[in-house]
SEMI-781404 format. One line per 10 residues: number of its first residue (from 1); their letters; for each residue x, y, z of C-alpha. Coordinates in nm, 2 decimals. Layout:
N
NUM	A	X:Y:Z | ... .
***
This chain:
671
1	MVSVEHRTQD	-1.43:-3.03:4.04 | -1.12:-2.89:3.89 | -1.12:-2.53:3.82 | -0.80:-2.47:3.58 | -0.68:-2.23:3.36 | -0.41:-2.30:3.16 | -0.14:-1.96:3.09 | -0.01:-1.89:2.76 | 0.16:-1.62:2.58 | -0.09:-1.58:2.36 .
11	DRVPKVLWEP	-0.42:-1.50:2.53 | -0.63:-1.59:2.23 | -0.49:-1.98:2.26 | -0.85:-2.13:2.41 | -0.78:-2.24:2.80 | -0.96:-2.51:2.99 | -1.21:-2.32:3.22 | -1.34:-2.66:3.41 | -1.33:-3.03:3.44 | -1.57:-3.24:3.60 .
21	AEERAESSAM	-1.49:-3.40:3.92 | -1.47:-3.81:3.83 | -1.77:-3.86:4.05 | -1.98:-3.61:3.88 | -1.84:-3.73:3.55 | -1.92:-4.12:3.60 | -2.28:-4.03:3.78 | -2.38:-3.86:3.47 | -2.62:-4.01:3.20 | -2.37:-4.02:2.94 .
31	ARFSRWVAER	-2.10:-4.21:3.12 | -2.38:-4.50:3.23 | -2.48:-4.53:2.87 | -2.14:-4.55:2.77 | -2.07:-4.84:2.98 | -2.42:-5.02:2.91 | -2.33:-5.00:2.51 | -2.04:-5.11:2.59 | -2.15:-5.41:2.83 | -2.37:-5.49:2.53 .
41	GHLADSSYGP	-2.06:-5.55:2.36 | -2.10:-5.27:2.08 | -1.79:-5.12:2.20 | -1.46:-5.28:2.36 | -1.36:-4.88:2.51 | -1.63:-4.67:2.64 | -1.47:-4.31:2.59 | -1.64:-4.08:2.39 | -1.43:-4.06:2.07 | -1.53:-4.47:1.99 .
51	LWEWSVRPGA	-1.86:-4.43:2.10 | -1.92:-4.14:1.85 | -1.79:-4.31:1.63 | -2.03:-4.63:1.67 | -2.30:-4.38:1.71 | -2.30:-4.25:1.34 | -2.26:-4.57:1.18 | -2.55:-4.66:1.01 | -2.70:-4.95:1.11 | -2.51:-4.98:1.41 .
61	GFWPAVAEFF	-2.80:-4.96:1.65 | -2.75:-4.66:1.83 | -3.09:-4.54:1.78 | -3.25:-4.84:1.89 | -3.02:-4.83:2.20 | -3.16:-4.49:2.27 | -3.51:-4.56:2.31 | -3.42:-4.89:2.54 | -3.20:-4.66:2.75 | -3.44:-4.45:2.78 .
71	EIPADGDWGV	-3.74:-4.68:2.78 | -3.93:-4.52:2.52 | -4.30:-4.68:2.53 | -4.39:-4.77:2.17 | -4.57:-5.03:2.00 | -4.36:-5.30:1.78 | -4.06:-5.38:1.68 | -3.71:-5.12:1.69 | -3.54:-5.37:1.46 | -3.56:-5.17:1.12 .
81	EREPGRTDLS	-3.38:-4.87:1.13 | -3.52:-4.76:0.82 | -3.74:-4.84:0.51 | -3.53:-5.09:0.30 | -3.34:-4.85:0.04 | -3.37:-4.54:0.20 | -3.05:-4.37:0.24 | -3.15:-3.98:0.19 | -3.10:-3.71:0.48 | -3.44:-3.66:0.58 .
91	GAGWFPDVRL	-3.67:-3.79:0.89 | -3.87:-4.00:0.68 | -3.88:-4.37:0.65 | -3.74:-4.39:1.00 | -3.83:-4.67:1.23 | -4.14:-4.82:1.00 | -4.30:-5.03:1.23 | -4.32:-4.87:1.54 | -4.59:-4.65:1.69 | -4.55:-4.39:1.94 .
101	NYAELALRAG	-4.66:-4.07:2.11 | -4.47:-3.78:2.19 | -4.72:-3.67:2.47 | -4.74:-4.04:2.65 | -4.36:-4.01:2.68 | -4.36:-3.66:2.83 | -4.65:-3.74:3.04 | -4.55:-4.08:3.15 | -4.58:-4.22:3.54 | -4.23:-4.41:3.62 .
111	PGRNASDVAL	-3.95:-4.37:3.89 | -3.86:-4.01:3.97 | -4.21:-3.90:3.83 | -4.45:-3.90:4.08 | -4.78:-3.71:4.02 | -4.75:-3.45:4.26 | -4.41:-3.36:4.13 | -4.43:-3.00:4.05 | -4.40:-3.06:3.63 | -4.39:-2.69:3.52 .
121	LAVSEGQQTR	-4.33:-2.34:3.72 | -4.48:-2.06:3.52 | -4.32:-1.70:3.61 | -4.47:-1.41:3.45 | -4.45:-1.05:3.52 | -4.65:-0.92:3.80 | -4.82:-1.24:3.85 | -4.74:-1.47:4.11 | -4.54:-1.79:4.03 | -4.76:-2.06:3.94 .
131	EVTRAELRSM	-4.68:-2.43:4.00 | -4.87:-2.71:3.76 | -4.82:-3.05:3.91 | -4.76:-3.37:3.70 | -5.17:-3.47:3.75 | -5.29:-3.09:3.69 | -5.06:-3.14:3.35 | -5.21:-3.48:3.29 | -5.58:-3.35:3.35 | -5.58:-3.06:3.15 .
141	VGAFAERLRR	-5.42:-3.24:2.87 | -5.67:-3.49:2.90 | -5.94:-3.23:2.89 | -5.77:-3.05:2.58 | -5.74:-3.35:2.41 | -6.07:-3.50:2.43 | -6.25:-3.13:2.32 | -6.02:-3.16:2.01 | -6.18:-3.47:1.93 | -6.53:-3.36:2.03 .
151	WGVRPGDRVA	-6.47:-3.04:1.78 | -6.36:-3.31:1.47 | -6.00:-3.23:1.47 | -5.83:-3.59:1.36 | -5.47:-3.68:1.32 | -5.32:-3.48:1.12 | -5.50:-3.20:1.14 | -5.35:-2.88:1.25 | -5.42:-2.67:1.58 | -5.23:-2.34:1.61 .
161	GYLPNCVESV	-5.17:-2.14:1.88 | -5.09:-1.77:1.93 | -4.93:-1.78:2.28 | -4.63:-1.68:2.49 | -4.42:-1.87:2.73 | -4.70:-2.02:2.95 | -4.87:-2.33:3.07 | -5.16:-2.30:2.85 | -4.89:-2.35:2.56 | -4.78:-2.67:2.69 .
171	VALLGTAAIG	-5.08:-2.79:2.74 | -5.21:-2.72:2.37 | -4.92:-2.85:2.22 | -4.93:-3.16:2.42 | -5.32:-3.21:2.41 | -5.26:-3.19:2.03 | -5.02:-3.44:1.99 | -5.20:-3.70:2.19 | -5.44:-3.76:1.94 | -5.20:-3.69:1.67 .
181	AVWSCCAPDY	-5.33:-3.39:1.53 | -5.00:-3.16:1.44 | -4.90:-2.86:1.63 | -4.78:-2.50:1.54 | -4.72:-2.17:1.75 | -4.65:-1.82:1.64 | -4.53:-1.58:1.94 | -4.74:-1.28:2.03 | -4.51:-1.05:1.95 | -4.51:-1.18:1.60 .
191	GTDAVIDRLA	-4.75:-0.87:1.37 | -5.02:-1.00:1.22 | -4.89:-1.02:0.86 | -4.58:-1.26:0.99 | -4.86:-1.47:1.15 | -5.08:-1.49:0.90 | -4.76:-1.59:0.62 | -4.73:-1.89:0.88 | -5.07:-2.03:0.99 | -5.23:-1.95:0.64 .
201	QIRPTVLVAA	-5.05:-2.24:0.51 | -5.11:-2.49:0.73 | -5.46:-2.44:0.73 | -5.54:-2.48:1.13 | -5.86:-2.61:1.27 | -5.82:-2.45:1.58 | -5.65:-2.12:1.68 | -5.52:-2.13:2.04 | -5.46:-1.75:2.13 | -5.42:-1.54:2.40 .
211	DGYRFGGRDI	-5.57:-1.19:2.44 | -5.25:-1.03:2.51 | -4.89:-1.03:2.72 | -4.69:-0.81:2.95 | -4.37:-0.70:2.87 | -4.11:-0.48:3.04 | -4.38:-0.35:3.23 | -4.68:-0.28:2.96 | -4.95:-0.45:2.91 | -4.97:-0.56:2.48 .
221	SRTAEIEAIA	-5.34:-0.66:2.41 | -5.37:-0.88:2.09 | -5.73:-0.90:2.06 | -5.74:-0.70:1.71 | -5.49:-0.91:1.59 | -5.64:-1.23:1.68 | -5.95:-1.09:1.51 | -5.77:-1.01:1.19 | -5.56:-1.36:1.21 | -5.91:-1.59:1.31 .
231	GSLPSLRQLV	-6.03:-1.41:0.98 | -5.77:-1.50:0.75 | -5.80:-1.87:0.81 | -6.08:-2.03:0.64 | -6.00:-2.39:0.77 | -6.07:-2.26:1.13 | -6.32:-2.43:1.30 | -6.29:-2.29:1.67 | -6.12:-2.01:1.82 | -6.01:-2.06:2.22 .
241	VVPRLNNSVP	-5.92:-1.73:2.38 | -5.64:-1.74:2.68 | -5.78:-1.45:2.87 | -5.40:-1.34:2.97 | -5.50:-0.92:3.04 | -5.86:-0.95:3.08 | -6.17:-1.25:3.14 | -6.36:-1.14:2.82 | -6.40:-1.36:2.53 | -6.49:-1.27:2.22 .
251	AGAASWADVV	-6.85:-1.39:2.08 | -6.81:-1.73:1.92 | -6.48:-1.81:2.11 | -6.43:-2.11:2.38 | -6.26:-1.96:2.68 | -5.97:-2.18:2.77 | -6.08:-2.20:3.16 | -6.40:-2.41:3.02 | -6.21:-2.61:2.77 | -5.99:-2.77:3.06 .
261	APGGEPVFER	-6.24:-2.73:3.35 | -6.35:-3.08:3.31 | -6.01:-3.25:3.35 | -5.97:-3.62:3.28 | -5.71:-3.86:3.18 | -5.56:-3.85:2.87 | -5.58:-4.12:2.59 | -5.32:-4.13:2.38 | -5.31:-4.22:2.03 | -4.98:-4.38:1.91 .
271	MPFAHPLWIL	-4.88:-4.30:1.56 | -4.64:-4.44:1.31 | -4.31:-4.32:1.39 | -4.29:-4.02:1.11 | -4.61:-3.90:1.15 | -4.56:-3.52:1.22 | -4.59:-3.37:1.56 | -4.52:-3.03:1.47 | -4.44:-2.75:1.23 | -4.15:-2.50:1.28 .
281	YSSGTTGQPK	-4.08:-2.23:1.09 | -3.79:-2.09:0.90 | -3.69:-1.75:0.95 | -3.90:-1.57:0.66 | -3.67:-1.28:0.65 | -3.64:-1.27:0.29 | -3.96:-1.46:0.19 | -4.23:-1.68:0.25 | -4.12:-1.88:0.53 | -4.09:-2.25:0.49 .
291	GILHSHGGIA	-4.31:-2.52:0.73 | -4.04:-2.78:0.85 | -4.21:-3.09:0.97 | -4.06:-3.31:1.25 | -4.20:-3.63:1.34 | -4.36:-3.73:1.72 | -4.07:-4.03:1.70 | -3.76:-3.86:1.56 | -3.81:-3.56:1.85 | -3.88:-3.80:2.08 .
301	LEHCKWLGLH	-3.56:-3.99:2.00 | -3.34:-3.70:1.97 | -3.43:-3.47:2.30 | -3.36:-3.79:2.50 | -3.05:-3.82:2.39 | -3.00:-3.43:2.35 | -3.12:-3.37:2.66 | -3.09:-3.70:2.86 | -2.75:-3.74:2.75 | -2.57:-3.41:2.66 .
311	ADVRPGDRFF	-2.72:-3.19:2.85 | -2.75:-3.45:3.14 | -3.12:-3.35:3.25 | -3.25:-3.60:3.54 | -3.56:-3.66:3.67 | -3.63:-3.40:3.94 | -3.41:-3.12:3.79 | -3.59:-2.79:3.73 | -3.47:-2.65:3.37 | -3.51:-2.29:3.32 .
321	WFTSTAWMVW	-3.41:-2.18:2.96 | -3.53:-1.83:2.87 | -3.68:-1.85:2.51 | -4.02:-1.75:2.34 | -4.24:-1.97:2.17 | -4.10:-1.89:1.81 | -3.80:-2.02:1.88 | -3.70:-2.43:1.84 | -3.51:-2.38:2.17 | -3.87:-2.34:2.36 .
331	NGSISALLLG	-3.98:-2.73:2.21 | -3.65:-2.85:2.31 | -3.74:-2.73:2.66 | -4.07:-2.85:2.74 | -3.89:-3.20:2.59 | -3.74:-3.16:2.93 | -4.03:-3.32:3.06 | -3.93:-3.65:2.86 | -3.66:-3.70:3.12 | -3.88:-3.62:3.44 .
341	ATVVLYDGAP	-3.78:-3.27:3.50 | -3.95:-2.93:3.58 | -3.98:-2.71:3.32 | -3.99:-2.33:3.38 | -4.17:-2.13:3.18 | -4.06:-1.73:3.23 | -4.30:-1.49:3.01 | -4.16:-1.15:3.01 | -3.85:-0.90:2.95 | -3.53:-1.06:3.03 .
351	NRPDPGRLWE	-3.37:-0.72:3.16 | -3.69:-0.57:3.37 | -3.61:-0.42:3.64 | -3.27:-0.47:3.60 | -3.04:-0.67:3.38 | -3.01:-0.95:3.64 | -3.32:-1.01:3.59 | -3.33:-1.43:3.43 | -3.06:-1.49:3.74 | -3.32:-1.40:4.01 .
361	IAAQVRATQF	-3.58:-1.63:3.85 | -3.30:-1.91:3.80 | -3.24:-1.83:4.19 | -3.62:-1.80:4.30 | -3.73:-2.14:4.10 | -3.41:-2.37:4.23 | -3.30:-2.38:3.87 | -3.08:-2.67:3.78 | -2.96:-2.59:3.42 | -3.03:-2.22:3.29 .
371	GCSAGYLTAC	-3.04:-2.16:2.90 | -3.01:-1.82:2.78 | -2.89:-1.65:2.47 | -2.53:-1.53:2.39 | -2.60:-1.18:2.38 | -2.80:-1.18:2.71 | -2.45:-1.30:2.91 | -2.28:-1.07:2.71 | -2.49:-0.77:2.81 | -2.47:-0.87:3.20 .
381	QKSGIRPGTD	-2.09:-0.87:3.15 | -2.08:-0.55:3.02 | -2.36:-0.39:3.30 | -2.12:-0.54:3.58 | -2.31:-0.74:3.74 | -2.22:-1.08:3.94 | -2.51:-1.31:3.95 | -2.34:-1.55:4.17 | -2.24:-1.31:4.48 | -2.62:-1.09:4.38 .
391	HDLTALRSVA	-2.81:-1.43:4.40 | -2.81:-1.78:4.55 | -2.72:-2.01:4.27 | -2.62:-2.32:4.46 | -2.84:-2.53:4.28 | -2.72:-2.43:3.95 | -2.48:-2.74:3.80 | -2.50:-2.60:3.41 | -2.53:-2.28:3.20 | -2.61:-2.27:2.86 .
401	YSGSVLPADG	-2.62:-2.04:2.56 | -2.71:-2.04:2.21 | -2.82:-1.82:1.94 | -2.48:-1.68:1.82 | -2.14:-1.69:1.92 | -2.00:-1.57:2.29 | -1.67:-1.46:2.28 | -1.40:-1.63:2.46 | -1.38:-1.33:2.74 | -1.79:-1.42:2.78 .
411	WRWVYEAVKS	-1.73:-1.81:2.91 | -1.44:-1.66:3.12 | -1.68:-1.40:3.27 | -1.94:-1.71:3.35 | -1.66:-1.86:3.57 | -1.56:-1.54:3.71 | -1.91:-1.39:3.83 | -2.17:-1.68:3.79 | -2.00:-1.97:3.94 | -1.68:-2.11:3.97 .
421	DLWLDAPCGG	-1.80:-2.53:4.01 | -2.02:-2.48:3.68 | -2.08:-2.66:3.33 | -2.11:-2.36:3.10 | -2.26:-2.59:2.77 | -2.30:-2.40:2.42 | -2.51:-2.60:2.23 | -2.52:-2.48:1.87 | -2.78:-2.61:1.58 | -3.11:-2.50:1.44 .
431	TDVCTPYVGG	-3.48:-2.54:1.36 | -3.41:-2.76:1.08 | -3.34:-3.03:1.32 | -3.46:-2.89:1.62 | -3.13:-2.98:1.80 | -2.80:-2.90:1.86 | -2.53:-3.06:1.61 | -2.29:-2.94:1.81 | -2.28:-2.88:2.22 | -2.24:-3.05:2.56 .
441	NPMLPVTAGE	-2.08:-3.33:2.71 | -2.12:-3.40:3.10 | -1.77:-3.62:3.12 | -1.56:-3.36:2.92 | -1.37:-3.06:3.05 | -1.52:-2.68:2.88 | -1.24:-2.51:2.72 | -1.27:-2.09:2.60 | -1.50:-2.08:2.30 | -1.54:-2.42:2.20 .
451	MQCRLLGTRV	-1.82:-2.69:2.23 | -1.71:-3.02:2.37 | -1.80:-3.26:2.11 | -1.99:-3.34:1.83 | -2.32:-3.50:1.93 | -2.40:-3.87:1.93 | -2.57:-3.95:1.60 | -2.48:-3.66:1.43 | -2.19:-3.68:1.20 | -2.09:-3.33:1.13 .
461	ESWDEQGRHA	-1.77:-3.25:0.91 | -1.61:-2.96:0.81 | -1.60:-2.92:0.44 | -1.42:-2.75:0.17 | -1.52:-2.63:-0.17 | -1.39:-3.00:-0.27 | -1.59:-3.13:-0.03 | -1.29:-3.26:0.15 | -1.33:-3.29:0.53 | -1.04:-3.20:0.78 .
471	VDRRGELVVT	-0.98:-3.11:1.14 | -0.80:-2.76:1.26 | -0.94:-2.60:0.97 | -1.24:-2.41:0.90 | -1.55:-2.50:0.67 | -1.87:-2.57:0.59 | -2.09:-2.71:0.90 | -2.23:-3.05:0.71 | -2.39:-3.35:0.80 | -2.32:-3.66:0.61 .
481	AAMPSMPIGF	-2.56:-3.94:0.78 | -2.95:-3.91:0.83 | -3.09:-3.81:1.14 | -3.43:-3.92:1.25 | -3.49:-3.55:1.37 | -3.42:-3.40:1.03 | -3.76:-3.28:0.88 | -4.02:-3.51:0.72 | -4.03:-3.25:0.51 | -4.09:-2.92:0.46 .
491	WDDPSGARFR	-4.54:-2.82:0.42 | -4.69:-2.83:0.08 | -4.40:-2.91:-0.10 | -4.53:-3.24:-0.27 | -4.22:-3.31:-0.47 | -3.93:-3.24:-0.23 | -3.78:-2.96:-0.42 | -3.80:-2.71:-0.17 | -3.64:-2.90:0.10 | -3.38:-3.00:-0.16 .
501	EAYFDVYPGV	-3.31:-2.66:-0.22 | -3.25:-2.58:0.09 | -3.02:-2.84:0.22 | -2.82:-2.99:-0.05 | -2.77:-2.77:-0.32 | -2.43:-2.70:-0.23 | -2.31:-3.02:-0.19 | -2.57:-3.32:-0.38 | -2.68:-3.55:-0.13 | -2.53:-3.41:0.16 .
511	WRHGDWITIT	-2.69:-3.20:0.45 | -2.51:-2.80:0.41 | -2.64:-2.62:0.72 | -2.50:-2.28:0.65 | -2.22:-2.20:0.94 | -1.84:-2.20:0.93 | -1.75:-2.44:1.19 | -1.36:-2.62:1.28 | -1.33:-2.92:1.45 | -1.06:-3.00:1.63 .
521	SRGTAVVQGR	-0.77:-3.24:1.67 | -0.90:-3.26:2.06 | -1.26:-3.36:1.92 | -1.38:-3.01:1.98 | -1.60:-2.76:1.78 | -1.61:-2.42:1.69 | -1.87:-2.23:1.53 | -1.76:-1.91:1.35 | -2.07:-1.77:1.22 | -2.29:-1.79:0.91 .
531	SDSTINRHGV	-2.15:-1.89:0.57 | -2.42:-1.73:0.37 | -2.34:-1.36:0.51 | -1.99:-1.45:0.47 | -1.76:-1.14:0.42 | -1.49:-1.14:0.06 | -1.27:-0.86:0.08 | -0.96:-0.89:-0.16 | -1.06:-1.19:-0.21 | -1.03:-1.32:0.17 .
541	RMGSAEIYAA	-1.32:-1.49:0.27 | -1.38:-1.40:0.66 | -1.65:-1.51:0.93 | -1.88:-1.21:1.07 | -1.84:-1.36:1.40 | -1.47:-1.28:1.43 | -1.54:-0.95:1.44 | -1.80:-0.97:1.66 | -1.62:-1.14:1.93 | -1.35:-0.84:1.89 .
551	VDRIPEVADS	-1.61:-0.57:1.89 | -1.80:-0.72:2.20 | -1.47:-0.66:2.41 | -1.54:-0.23:2.40 | -1.76:-0.16:2.66 | -1.91:0.12:2.50 | -2.06:-0.07:2.22 | -2.41:-0.24:2.31 | -2.44:-0.43:1.98 | -2.28:-0.47:1.63 .
561	LVIGAELDNG	-2.33:-0.58:1.26 | -2.08:-0.62:0.99 | -2.15:-0.61:0.63 | -1.93:-0.73:0.34 | -2.13:-0.49:0.00 | -2.01:-0.57:-0.35 | -2.11:-0.22:-0.53 | -2.25:-0.18:-0.87 | -1.91:-0.02:-0.96 | -1.68:-0.32:-0.87 .
571	GYWMPLFVTL	-1.58:-0.19:-0.54 | -1.66:-0.35:-0.23 | -1.80:-0.20:0.13 | -1.74:-0.34:0.44 | -1.94:-0.11:0.70 | -1.94:-0.18:1.07 | -2.27:-0.08:1.24 | -2.28:-0.01:1.64 | -2.53:0.11:1.87 | -2.38:0.19:2.22 .
581	TDKAVLDDEL	-2.45:0.27:2.58 | -2.59:0.49:2.73 | -2.38:0.82:2.74 | -2.15:0.67:2.54 | -2.03:0.86:2.21 | -1.91:0.74:1.90 | -1.61:0.98:1.86 | -1.27:0.95:1.72 | -1.14:0.79:2.02 | -1.37:0.51:2.02 .
591	RARITDEIRR	-1.33:0.47:1.66 | -0.96:0.38:1.69 | -1.03:0.18:1.99 | -1.27:-0.05:1.82 | -1.03:-0.05:1.49 | -0.72:-0.15:1.74 | -0.90:-0.45:1.90 | -1.07:-0.57:1.55 | -0.70:-0.55:1.46 | -0.53:-0.72:1.73 .
601	SCSPRHVPDE	-0.80:-1.01:1.74 | -0.84:-1.08:1.37 | -0.63:-0.90:1.15 | -0.55:-0.59:0.94 | -0.78:-0.69:0.68 | -1.10:-0.73:0.95 | -1.09:-0.39:0.99 | -1.39:-0.22:0.83 | -1.39:0.11:0.60 | -1.60:0.30:0.79 .
611	ILLAPAIPRT	-1.74:0.23:1.16 | -2.11:0.39:1.15 | -2.38:0.48:1.43 | -2.69:0.26:1.38 | -3.02:0.33:1.56 | -3.10:0.04:1.60 | -2.94:-0.33:1.51 | -3.23:-0.50:1.31 | -3.28:-0.85:1.42 | -3.49:-1.18:1.37 .
621	LTGKRLEVPV	-3.76:-1.17:1.65 | -3.52:-1.50:1.78 | -3.26:-1.30:1.84 | -3.03:-1.33:1.49 | -2.86:-1.04:1.32 | -3.00:-0.95:0.97 | -2.67:-0.94:0.80 | -2.83:-1.08:0.43 | -3.08:-0.85:0.44 | -2.95:-0.53:0.51 .
631	KRLLQGTDIA	-2.66:-0.64:0.27 | -2.97:-0.64:0.02 | -3.10:-0.29:0.15 | -2.74:-0.12:0.09 | -2.71:-0.30:-0.24 | -3.06:-0.13:-0.36 | -3.33:-0.36:-0.33 | -3.67:-0.25:-0.17 | -3.75:-0.34:0.19 | -4.02:-0.54:0.09 .
641	RAVNTGVVDR	-3.83:-0.74:-0.12 | -3.50:-0.75:0.11 | -3.67:-0.87:0.40 | -4.07:-0.98:0.58 | -4.08:-0.69:0.81 | -4.33:-0.89:1.04 | -4.02:-1.13:1.15 | -3.79:-0.78:1.23 | -3.76:-0.67:1.60 | -3.71:-0.30:1.51 .
651	PDSLSWFADL	-3.86:-0.27:1.13 | -3.88:0.14:1.19 | -3.47:0.09:1.14 | -3.50:-0.11:0.83 | -3.54:0.25:0.67 | -3.23:0.43:0.76 | -3.00:0.14:0.64 | -3.18:0.15:0.28 | -3.17:0.57:0.30 | -2.79:0.50:0.33 .
661	GTRRRQEGDK	-2.78:0.25:0.06 | -2.94:0.55:-0.17 | -2.69:0.79:-0.05 | -2.40:0.61:-0.10 | -2.50:0.47:-0.48 | -2.59:0.84:-0.54 | -2.24:0.97:-0.44 | -2.08:0.72:-0.61 | -2.24:0.83:-0.93 | -2.14:1.14:-0.85 .
671	G	-1.83:1.08:-0.84 .
***
């Protein structure tokens, strides 16, 4: 390992923080794959640039090579990549002659995958850590799959979960996939209406629900919610209750323990490559959430590539990413089973009894990879903890974060306070493709604030308004070639109209993700926040991520939200809302420091019109700031039309923003 920091006069210039030692880089799966591809005559040069160029060329053989390299069990011929004449950017039509099963891949035997190996490590508040071996997991999956068959569940039928991040959620997913049924899950912190908005669309035949969960030292019952949800699903044939808080099961429901007790060897139905595997959902913040369909084959190929090559997950690793079942990261985490790793599940608060709780778990389970949100890393930095000193993290090879932008200061904190010999990975993608577009590479150096590369098989470009790509310039993140893990479609969208509107309304035929991105001339990438919440001030377009990066450097600021709102009178109002740490006060001195930092780090144009103390910064339940809905509230849109409160972590705070918008408009009328 070489730990490097290139000193420059301008502190904002990205700095190389870490480089892998040659032995570590060359032993990675990425390096082995590069050599393997070169040996087969696809490349003259096994370095990453030529490898990426080859991988994004349609029909070049990249995706069949992934299947062969990872020895994905399947029937049929990988020779036909897509149905003849199929050029649309979607997950439909891929490998029409191939049949496989995601669950079979996750539970297969093979090198480094012994029956006695631990497949799942489940950690939760107030309970002992639970170990589940690969043999035990196979047995429970086999029993659940067989029970689904007895209940009449067939390929294509939907099985739904209302579950936390626990063993039962993994078993239910894999058992559903084993028989070719389609899985969909909502986290138990979702309110009743939010769950019904999602599950009523897909008409599930079976619902697996936990009677509650523990978070922050508090038991939270979901018995009443389960009754309301089940009563709103006329398609439901069977309710299965997982007793997390007590052992009672309502009349007519099956007990989870009874369902999986018989055990049994799973029988896997190999499905067509593009057969639906699971349904994920758009955020649903401003309307009914869209059901996003991903396929068995698309996810199997993509997650082997992402986790196996770009995240360098290996048999025997312990993969721990703090997430809930509501976030696509949960689905990605479970896919670490495809590589023979142990998946660490945590059901509980990330900051109880103190901000170092997740680091404590990482040390306890000997995690080799640890993932979290950028917000968690920022909170740890501001709290002053030093995880590398407080905990034994010798097993930890990499830390990954996602969900939002982490300022360069946060990157440096990881190397100073966590571990100097550490690979910091920043995968950035979306629920839409259930994978990153840009992210890590175990062969390349880590530069502060930058993703190391565009992922293999992912033709990402940075486009301006005229659809021109350029390096070293911010533009719209677009994808110009199809990926197998793109949706095979949206649920209940037979004409594909909603699917086309979601991704192709700006650049016809080209996938627009909705983020600002810069592809550097060095091959790295910088994501600068959502393009659909762009601030357009005095004709200058600015990304909110730049402002958040500056504000995050102020220790007293706990969270922030910046909005650019067009006013009825033709004016433009750009307020910055903040919440503060304990005992901090938003006085003139603190406002001045925030303003000075924004002016120094960004520009005078980025300085907000006002800095206001908010009761809370509303986010989705997966941690995303509600920039667009709050903007609509300030402009006078009713709460019910501006946002679906069922997916907001602090819905009580929304009325404060709505009232503020009303007062501002009244004052403007008087003026």
